[in-house]
N, C-alpha and C positions, 0 to 999 in steps of 0.2 A: 460345606461338605454334607453328607447326608448320609444314613444308616443304609445297608445291605439288607434284604432278606431273601434269604436264597432259601426257594421250596420246591416242590416238584407233587402232582398228584400221585406219582408212582406208591406212596404212603401206604394210600389206601388198598392196595393190591396184596399189602404185606402182611397175609392172614394168619393168625395166630393160634386162632380155634375161639370157640366158643368160653369166657370166664376168662382166657389170659388178661391180668394187667395190661401187660403191653398192648395192645390194641389199637383198631385204628383211629378212634376219637379221641386221642390223647392230640396227636397233630390236628385233627378236624376243628378240636376248640381252638385250637392258638391261631390257623391260618383265618378261621372264622369271623375271631373277634380284630384280627388285625384286618382284614379288609371291611370289615363294619366300623372300623376305627378310621382307616381310609388318611392316615395322616400323610399328608405331601414330604414330608421329610423321609420315608421311606422309600427306596429303592427294591423293585421286584425285578428278581432273576432268577433263573433257572440253575440247574447244578451242569455241570461242565462234563463234556467225555470225558476220559485220561486215558494217557497209556497204562498198560497195565505193569510197566517197570514202577511206577509210584506204590503201585500195592505190594510191593517183591523188597522195597526198602524196610518195611515194615512187618509183613508176613510172608511164612515161607512160601516156596512155590508147592509144594505139597499138601500145603494144607490150602491155598488159593486154587490148587485142583480138585482137593475135596470139596471144596465150598461148591464150586461150580457144577459137580458132580453129584450134589445134595440135593438141589431146586428137583419137586416130583413132577410127574404132568401135570396130576391133579392130587388132590386130598393134601396133607400133610405130613411133614417128615419131622423130626429131631435131631439137633445137632448136641444137643446135651439135655440133660431132663426137663431145662425149659426155656431153651431157643427152640424156637419151633421158626417152619418155613415152609411155604407153599409155592404155588407156579409163579405166584408177582411177586417173589421176593427179589426173585434175581435181579430185577428192575429198579428196585426202593434201598437194595443193596447196595447197589452201583451209583445210585442218585443220592445216596447219605453221604460216600467218599466224593462223588464227583462236586458237594454241593459245598466241601470246606475248602475244595479246589478253586473254583470258581467265587467265593469267598474271600479268597487271601491273594487269586488274581485280582480282583476289586477293589482292596485295598491297596495294591502295590501298584495297578496303573491308576491311580486315583479316581476310580467310577463312582467310590464312595469313601468317606472317613473310616468306619466298622461296620461290621455285620454282625448277624442273627443266621443261623441255620434252623429252619426249622424241618426234622427228619425224623425220619424211625426206618430200620432200626438203631437203636444206641449203640455206643462201641465202648465204652472204657474198661468194660468187665472181657475185652476178646483180647486175648494172648497172642503171640506171635504164632502159635500153631496150635492153637485153640478157642473155640466158641464157649464162652459161659454167660448166663444170664442177661438172656437177650438178647444179645450181642454179636455178631456175625465177625464185621470185620471193622478194626479198632479206627474211627473217622477221625480223631483228634490226634492220634499217635502219626495216621500217613498226612494228615496236615502241618504236622513240626517238621518231619521228615523233609516233605514240600518244600518248607521252608529254609533246611537245610541245602536240599541239593539243586533245586533251580532258582533261590534266591541267594545262598552264600551265606546265608545267616551260620554267625556261631555262637547265640544267646537267645535258643528259645526258651520260654516259660507255660508253663500247661498249670491255671489255676483249676482244680475239679473242685467242684461244694455240692456234688449230687452225695445224697446221704450216706452212700454206701463204697468202699472204699475201690479205688478203680486199679484193681490189681492186672489188667489186660494190660492199662499203659506206663504203670509202673516196673513192668516185667519187659516191655521191650524197650525201656530208657533205664535200663536199671546200671547199666554200664557206659551210660553217652554224655560225657561232660559238656554236650550242646546244651542239654535240656535239662531244666529243672522242671522237676512235676513235686506240687504241692499239692494235698488231699487236707480235705477235713472232711470225717466223715465218723456215722455212728460206731463206738468198737465196744466192747468185740459184737461183731454181726457179721453179716454175709458180706464180703466169700471169706470170712476170717483174715485175711492177710489186713496190713497198715499200720503194725504197731511205731512207735519212735525208732527202735530200735534198727527197721530197713530204711538204710540212710542212704541206697549207691554206691557204685565204688566211688566215684567221686564228688561224695557227700552232696549228692544233685538231688535226691530222694528225701521229701521232709512231708512226712503223716504231722498229721493232727487228729489224733483218736479223741473221742467226745463221748460220754456217758449218754445211755437212753435218759430222756428228760431234759438236755438241754435246753434252756430257757434261750431267747434270743439273746439276751444281754449277755447270758455269759460267751454265747457263738460271736457274737461282734466282738467280742472282749480278747477274745483266741485268735479273732482275726486280724489283730496287729501283730500277733507273730507273722502270719502272711505277707505282709504287706512289708516288715523289717526285711523278709527271709528274699523278698521281689529287689528291696534297696539294696538288700549288698549282689545281687545277683546283674541287676542292670542290662535285664531283657532288651532284646533290638526289636521283638515281637512277642506277644502275648495272646494264648488261647484258652477258653475260656470251655473246663465239659462243665455243662451249665444241666446239672439237675435240681429240682425242685423237689424232689421227695422228703427235704430238709425240715417239708411244711407241716406245720402243726397239725393240717388235717390228713397230710396223706397218710393209706392205710399201710404202708410196706415199712412204714419207720419209727420211731419214738422223741425225734427232736420237734424242738416245739417254734420255730419260724413262721413269723407270718410274711405274706406276699410283700409287705413295706420294706420289710428288710434285703431282701435282695436286689433290691432298689439300693437301698444304703453300701451292699459289699460292692455293688458295681461302679458305685459313684467314688466311692473311696479310692478302688483298683488303679478306676481311671486318670483320677485326679493324680495319685503317686505316679503313673506314666506317662505325663506331660515331661517328666524329667528324663525319660529315660530313649522310651522309642516312639516319642509323638505320637501318642496316644493307638498305635498300630493294634487292632484288636480283633479279631474273631470269636466267635461264640457258639459252640451246635447244641445241639440241646441231645442230654442224656436222661435222667431220671425223671418222676414226679407223676403221680397216681393217682390223684383225686383230680375233675375233670375242672372246676370251677378252682380248686389252688393253682391249677399250672396254667391256667387262662390268666389269673390276674398276676400271678409270678413272672410269667414269662411276659408279659407286657408292661410290667416296671422294670423288669429288664433291660427290656429292651426302650424304656423311656428314657431310661440312665444312659445309654448310647448315645442317644439322638442328642440327649444335653448336652454332650460333650463336643458334636461337632462345632 
């Protein structure tokens, strides 16, 4: 079987304004690179249309209505200090959510073995009732709830290796024993959450805070704790919140991973998952703000997904 690559052109219409780090080029370099590589083991797929009920499982109806009313007819509008929307953001935001749904359906229907969603805006800072940190809807959280509601899974794991803590994902699943949320992140750092003391109601939150300057070797050693926790939980499906801003070249943080390390993280995880969920994995893009680092790191992440097939 092959690996799904789910994306759409609508991300190009999500304009965040001049100088904003979460810019159109982020996904463009990723997609252009995969087109150039023309790997025959990739299955390209568009996002799904989806019923709003799947959003309401994750976000409050009040918040969804607020977002729907926030998209301006022209120019830019701010959902918070750094989360910007434009007229084209409405479709891009919907397609980002639709991508993880299309990816999950594709894996479930055996169209492909696993999948990567190249989307923007990202999602993991978006809380149940609040936009934050470039994120509007929490794409990966919608995916986890979709797995539980539609496919009746009881154990879904989310591994978030973005350099920033996914406060939104933690907020949404803090009291949900069906979801294990694991985050490796620079700490103390934006958004301020993510200490080891935040464990969730069912010990289902596992934070691994890392100091600024953490080397690749130190990170990979710490990642063993992620794998041990996954072994304990035995997930039936795994989602990656795949941020690549822990890269040494990223301008927004101070961890020191190289592009090859994202291949190692992915490969180690997939090898472990053979024992539990038959490699049922969907990954969705979060952060990553150096374009070359993002292009190379997403390629190596997807290389590991393809090799697992």
